[in-house]
SEMARPA-737915 format. One line per 5 residues: number of its first residue (from 1); their letters; for each residue x, y, z of N, C-alpha, C. Coordinates in pm, 1 decimal, padded with zeros to 6 digits. Example, Ala and Ser with C-alpha at 12.3 -4.5 7.8 and 13.67 -1.06 7.14 Angstrom:
1 = as = 01319.0,-00569.0,00780.0,01230.0,-00450.0,00780.0,01320.0,-00330.0,00780.0 | 01285.0,-00225.0,00708.0,01367.0,-00106.0,00714.0,01290.0,00003.0,00787.0
//
This chain:
1 = mpfes = 00019.1,-00768.1,02023.6,-00114.2,-00713.9,02035.6,-00103.8,-00573.4,02094.5 | -00161.3,-00474.8,02028.1,-00157.8,-00339.0,02082.6,-00243.8,-00329.9,02208.7 | -00213.4,-00232.5,02290.0,-00293.6,-00212.5,02410.1,-00357.7,-00075.4,02406.1 | -00460.3,-00059.3,02488.3,-00527.6,00069.7,02499.6,-00522.7,00114.8,02644.0 | -00509.8,00243.8,02663.5,-00514.3,00302.7,02796.2,-00659.8,00320.4,02837.7
6 = iatgi = -00689.6,00291.6,02963.4,-00824.1,00307.0,03017.4,-00827.7,00435.5,03099.3 | -00920.0,00524.3,03068.3,-00936.5,00647.9,03145.6,-01014.7,00616.2,03272.7 | -00949.2,00627.3,03386.4,-01013.7,00594.8,03513.8,-01038.5,00717.3,03600.4 | -00969.6,00826.4,03574.2,-00983.4,00944.9,03656.8,-00899.0,00942.4,03782.1 | -00811.5,00843.7,03795.4,-00729.6,00833.0,03917.5,-00582.0,00813.8,03886.9
11 = apstg = -00535.2,00864.6,03774.5,-00395.4,00843.5,03735.6,-00301.4,00895.2,03843.4 | -00201.0,00816.2,03879.2,-00102.7,00862.7,03977.8,-00032.6,00989.3,03930.5 | -00003.0,01076.6,04024.3,00063.2,01202.0,03990.3,00214.7,01191.6,04003.1 | 00268.1,01070.0,04008.8,00410.7,01050.9,04032.6,00493.5,01043.1,03905.4 | 00432.6,01058.1,03789.4,00511.6,01053.2,03667.1,00428.4,01020.6,03545.3
16 = pvnda = 00493.4,01004.2,03431.9,00424.1,00976.7,03306.2,00384.3,00829.4,03295.2 | 00274.1,00794.1,03360.0,00227.8,00655.5,03362.3,00077.8,00650.6,03336.6 | 00030.5,00535.6,03291.7,-00112.5,00506.6,03286.1,-00146.8,00427.0,03410.0 | -00269.6,00441.6,03459.0,-00309.5,00360.9,03573.2,-00383.8,00235.4,03531.7 | -00421.5,00223.8,03403.9,-00486.8,00101.7,03356.1,-00467.3,00087.9,03205.9
21 = nragn = -00422.7,-00029.6,03164.6,-00407.2,-00062.4,03022.5,-00476.7,-00195.0,02995.7 | -00538.1,-00204.4,02877.1,-00604.8,-00328.2,02838.2,-00545.5,-00379.8,02708.4 | -00522.8,-00510.7,02703.6,-00486.2,-00581.0,02580.5,-00574.2,-00704.8,02577.8 | -00664.7,-00710.6,02481.5,-00759.7,-00821.5,02477.6,-00845.7,-00819.3,02601.6 | -00853.7,-00933.9,02670.6,-00935.4,-00937.9,02792.2,-00852.4,-00923.2,02920.2
26 = hvwlv = -00726.2,-00885.1,02905.9,-00640.3,-00862.7,03022.1,-00628.1,-00713.1,03049.7 | -00635.4,-00677.6,03177.9,-00620.8,-00538.5,03220.6,-00514.6,-00534.0,03329.4 | -00417.6,-00444.9,03310.8,-00312.0,-00422.4,03410.3,-00339.2,-00289.2,03475.9 | -00329.8,-00286.7,03609.7,-00367.2,-00168.5,03685.9,-00259.7,-00134.2,03787.5 | -00247.3,-00005.8,03815.7,-00161.8,00039.4,03925.1,-00234.6,00151.9,03997.0
31 = viaed = -00236.9,00143.8,04131.0,-00308.6,00242.9,04210.1,-00230.6,00276.3,04336.5 | -00254.3,00398.4,04383.5,-00194.6,00444.6,04508.1,-00304.0,00508.0,04593.1 | -00267.5,00550.6,04711.6,-00361.7,00612.8,04805.1,-00375.3,00760.8,04773.8 | -00427.7,00788.7,04655.8,-00444.5,00926.4,04609.3,-00593.0,00955.5,04596.1 | -00636.9,01065.9,04653.4,-00776.0,01106.9,04640.8,-00800.7,01148.6,04496.3
36 = petge = -00893.9,01083.1,04426.1,-00916.6,01115.3,04285.0,-00967.3,01257.4,04263.7 | -01030.8,01315.1,04365.2,-01084.3,01450.9,04353.3,-00975.5,01557.0,04367.5 | -00884.7,01537.2,04463.2,-00786.1,01641.3,04494.1,-00646.0,01609.4,04442.6 | -00618.5,01481.2,04416.9,-00484.6,01440.3,04378.4,-00389.1,01431.3,04496.2 | -00439.7,01452.7,04615.4,-00356.9,01448.4,04736.4,-00346.5,01305.6,04789.0
41 = itqgg = -00230.6,01275.3,04849.4,-00211.2,01146.1,04913.8,-00296.6,01141.9,05040.0 | -00366.2,01030.6,05059.1,-00451.8,01012.3,05176.2,-00366.7,01016.8,05301.7 | -00411.3,01094.6,05397.6,-00342.2,01105.7,05525.6,-00393.9,00998.0,05620.1 | -00315.8,00966.4,05720.5,-00355.8,00865.6,05817.9,-00265.3,00745.6,05807.6 | -00301.5,00643.5,05879.1,-00220.5,00523.1,05884.5,-00241.3,00433.4,05764.2
46 = ieaqt = -00185.4,00314.8,05774.0,-00190.7,00220.3,05663.5,-00333.8,00178.4,05632.0 | -00420.6,00171.7,05732.1,-00558.8,00133.2,05705.1,-00626.5,00233.9,05613.4 | -00611.8,00362.7,05641.9,-00673.0,00466.9,05557.7,-00614.2,00464.9,05417.6 | -00481.9,00448.6,05408.3,-00419.5,00446.4,05276.8,-00457.1,00320.1,05198.8 | -00467.7,00206.8,05266.8,-00508.1,00084.3,05198.3,-00651.5,00096.7,05148.6
51 = rqtla = -00739.9,00152.6,05231.0,-00880.2,00167.8,05191.4,-00890.6,00256.8,05067.1 | -00817.2,00367.4,05062.8,-00821.2,00455.5,04945.3,-00761.4,00386.4,04823.6 | -00651.8,00314.7,04843.5,-00587.9,00244.0,04733.0,-00681.4,00139.4,04674.1 | -00748.2,00063.1,04759.6,-00838.8,-00040.6,04710.0,-00966.5,00018.9,04651.2 | -01012.2,00131.9,04703.0,-01126.0,00202.0,04640.2,-01085.7,00248.0,04500.1
56 = nldqa = -00962.6,00295.6,04485.5,-00913.0,00335.7,04353.7,-00900.8,00215.5,04260.6 | -00857.1,00101.8,04314.0,-00848.3,-00019.2,04233.3,-00987.1,-00060.4,04184.5 | -01084.5,-00054.2,04272.7,-01221.5,-00086.9,04235.8,-01270.2,00007.2,04125.0 | -01245.4,00136.6,04139.9,-01285.5,00234.1,04038.4,-01216.4,00206.2,03904.6 | -01088.0,00174.2,03910.0,-01011.2,00151.1,03787.3,-01058.6,00025.9,03713.3
61 = vraag = -01079.9,-00083.2,03785.7,-01123.4,-00206.6,03719.3,-01265.6,-00190.5,03665.7 | -01349.2,-00113.4,03733.4,-01484.7,-00087.0,03683.0,-01479.0,-00002.7,03555.7 | -01386.8,00093.4,03550.2,-01371.2,00174.2,03428.9,-01332.3,00088.0,03310.1 | -01266.0,-00023.6,03337.3,-01225.7,-00116.8,03231.6,-01336.5,-00216.5,03198.2 | -01447.3,-00213.2,03273.9,-01558.0,-00303.4,03247.2,-01561.4,-00427.2,03334.0
66 = gtlad = -01484.1,-00428.3,03442.7,-01479.7,-00544.7,03529.8,-01515.2,-00510.4,03672.9 | -01486.4,-00604.9,03760.8,-01506.3,-00586.7,03904.2,-01383.9,-00642.5,03976.4 | -01379.2,-00622.9,04105.6,-01268.9,-00679.1,04183.6,-01263.7,-00830.6,04172.4 | -01376.9,-00894.9,04146.3,-01379.4,-01040.8,04131.5,-01304.7,-01086.5,04006.3 | -01278.4,-00995.7,03912.1,-01203.5,-01029.1,03790.7,-01052.4,-01020.6,03810.2
71 = ivnvq = -01009.3,-00971.4,03924.5,-00865.9,-00956.0,03950.1,-00806.7,-01090.3,03989.1 | -00701.2,-01130.1,03917.4,-00639.7,-01260.7,03939.4,-00502.2,-01252.1,04005.1 | -00441.4,-01133.8,04004.2,-00305.6,-01118.7,04056.5,-00291.2,-00980.2,04117.0 | -00233.3,-00972.8,04236.2,-00211.4,-00846.0,04306.1,-00068.6,-00843.5,04357.6 | -00004.6,-00729.6,04342.2,00125.7,-00706.1,04404.7,00111.2,-00583.6,04494.1
76 = vflid = 00142.1,-00600.6,04621.1,00132.7,-00492.7,04718.7,00274.1,-00450.7,04756.4 | 00298.8,-00320.9,04749.8,00427.6,-00265.0,04790.1,00404.9,-00180.5,04914.6 | 00474.6,-00214.8,05022.1,00466.1,-00143.1,05149.3,00603.0,-00086.5,05183.8 | 00605.4,00023.0,05256.9,00734.7,00077.5,05299.4,00775.8,00028.7,05438.4 | 00685.7,-00045.6,05505.9,00717.0,-00094.4,05640.2,00646.6,-00229.2,05660.6
81 = sadak = 00721.0,-00330.7,05697.3,00661.2,-00462.8,05717.6,00557.8,-00461.1,05830.0 | 00569.4,-00367.7,05923.4,00472.1,-00356.5,06031.6,00334.1,-00316.5,05978.6 | 00326.6,-00264.3,05856.5,00198.5,-00224.7,05797.2,00119.8,-00343.8,05740.8 | 00181.2,-00460.7,05731.9,00115.2,-00575.9,05670.3,-00013.8,-00613.6,05743.2 | -00013.9,-00611.5,05874.5,-00132.7,-00651.0,05950.3,-00250.8,-00558.8,05918.9
86 = gmnav = -00229.0,-00429.2,05923.6,-00335.8,-00333.6,05893.7,-00380.5,-00341.2,05749.2 | -00284.3,-00358.2,05658.8,-00318.2,-00372.2,05517.2,-00403.6,-00495.8,05496.3 | -00364.8,-00609.3,05556.6,-00440.3,-00733.2,05541.3,-00583.7,-00721.0,05593.8 | -00602.5,-00648.9,05704.1,-00736.4,-00632.0,05760.4,-00827.5,-00560.2,05661.2 | -00777.4,-00455.7,05597.4,-00857.7,-00381.6,05499.5,-00871.2,-00461.7,05370.8
91 = yaeyf = -00764.3,-00525.8,05327.8,-00765.8,-00607.9,05205.6,-00877.9,-00712.0,05212.0 | -00897.3,-00772.3,05331.5,-01000.1,-00874.4,05349.6,-01141.5,-00817.9,05337.0 | -01158.3,-00686.3,05346.7,-01288.2,-00623.4,05324.4,-01322.0,-00616.6,05175.6 | -01221.1,-00618.7,05090.6,-01238.9,-00600.4,04946.3,-01229.7,-00729.5,04866.6 | -01149.2,-00824.7,04912.9,-01128.8,-00949.5,04840.2,-01175.7,-01067.9,04923.9
96 = hkpyp = -01239.8,-01163.0,04856.2,-01294.3,-01281.5,04921.8,-01252.2,-01404.5,04842.9 | -01266.0,-01520.9,04902.8,-01227.4,-01645.8,04836.9,-01306.7,-01664.0,04708.4 | -01246.7,-01713.4,04605.8,-01104.0,-01743.4,04592.5,-01025.4,-01613.2,04574.0 | -00922.6,-01596.0,04653.9,-00842.0,-01474.2,04651.0,-00754.9,-01469.9,04525.9 | -00723.3,-01347.8,04481.2,-00623.1,-01337.6,04375.2,-00487.6,-01385.0,04428.5
101 = vratv = -00402.2,-01430.2,04339.8,-00262.9,-01457.2,04376.5,-00204.4,-01323.0,04422.3 | -00123.5,-01325.7,04528.7,-00071.3,-01198.3,04578.8,00071.7,-01211.4,04627.0 | 00150.1,-01109.8,04596.7,00283.1,-01094.1,04654.5,00282.2,-00961.9,04730.6 | 00342.9,-00962.6,04847.7,00357.5,-00839.5,04925.4,00506.6,-00815.5,04942.6 | 00550.4,-00698.0,04901.1,00692.1,-00665.5,04898.9,00715.4,-00539.7,04982.6
106 = vvkel = 00816.7,-00543.9,05066.9,00855.1,-00425.2,05143.1,00968.4,-00356.5,05067.0 | 00949.0,-00228.1,05042.0,01046.2,-00149.4,04966.7,01098.8,-00035.8,05053.8 | 01207.2,00021.1,05012.4,01268.3,00129.7,05089.0,01178.8,00252.1,05093.3 | 01123.4,00289.1,04977.6,01034.8,00404.9,04971.6,00952.2,00399.2,04844.0 | 00845.5,00477.6,04841.9,00763.5,00496.4,04723.8,00779.3,00641.3,04679.6
111 = ladgl = 00746.0,00672.0,04555.8,00781.5,00801.7,04498.4,00707.1,00921.6,04555.1 | 00583.9,00906.3,04597.9,00508.3,01020.7,04650.0,00533.7,01036.6,04799.9 | 00556.2,01159.0,04843.3,00579.1,01185.7,04985.1,00460.1,01139.5,05068.8 | 00486.3,01065.4,05175.2,00382.9,01019.1,05265.8,00313.4,00892.3,05222.1 | 00347.2,00841.3,05104.5,00281.2,00721.2,05052.3,00338.1,00596.9,05119.7
116 = rieit = 00249.6,00511.8,05174.0,00290.1,00390.5,05243.8,00260.4,00264.0,05164.8 | 00175.3,00274.6,05058.8,00131.8,00155.4,04985.9,00110.4,00188.7,04838.6 | 00144.0,00092.8,04753.8,00113.1,00098.3,04611.4,00073.3,-00043.0,04570.8 | -00024.0,-00053.2,04481.2,-00072.5,-00184.2,04438.5,-00074.5,-00191.0,04286.2 | -00024.2,-00302.6,04233.2,-00044.6,-00335.0,04093.0,-00132.1,-00459.5,04089.5
121 = atavl = -00211.7,-00471.1,03984.3,-00302.6,-00585.2,03974.3,-00325.8,-00618.6,03827.2 | -00365.8,-00742.4,03805.2,-00405.2,-00789.0,03672.7,-00545.1,-00845.9,03682.1 | -00630.9,-00802.9,03589.3,-00767.3,-00855.8,03582.3,-00783.7,-00927.2,03449.0 | -00863.9,-01032.1,03448.7,-00901.7,-01100.8,03326.6,-01052.9,-01087.3,03316.0 | -01096.6,-01016.9,03212.5,-01238.2,-00988.4,03194.1,-01301.5,-01092.8,03103.3
126 = anag = -01422.4,-01132.2,03139.1,-01494.5,-01228.7,03054.7,-01528.8,-01166.9,02920.0 | -01560.1,-01038.2,02919.6,-01594.8,-00967.1,02796.7,-01488.2,-00861.3,02773.6 | -01415.2,-00870.1,02666.3,-01306.4,-00776.2,02638.5,-01355.5,-00636.9,02607.2 | -01483.4,-00613.0,02609.2,-01537.6,-00478.6,02591.3,-01542.7,-00440.1,02450.9
//
C-alpha cells in the first residue's frame, strides 16, 4: 500500500525525513522539541522540551485528521534517564486513560544540538480521510 506524506509545518530540521506519513487509516509520526515558527530547539529543561514535543505531536496528528486520542503507540527517546520523571509529568497532561502503549528508551545522543527528547508515535484514525 502506498503512503502519503502529511504536511504538518513542523518537519524536523535534522535531515531528509517526513514528520508524518499515512497509509490507509494508520499515521506514523515523529516529533522533536522544535519551535515550528523558528525551527529552533526549545531551550530549558526536559519539561519545556517535552511540552513542545507533545504540542508538535498534537499539531501533526491534527494535520492528519486525528487527535491525540487516536494515538495507540508512542516511543520516547531521552538522552538521560533522570529526565523520565519530568517527561512523565508533562506526558500525563497530554495523554489520559486508556494510555497508548509506550516504550521509553535512553540513548547516547540525539541529532540536534541541545535536544533531550524525540518521540515517534502511531495513530489509527477512524476515518482515513
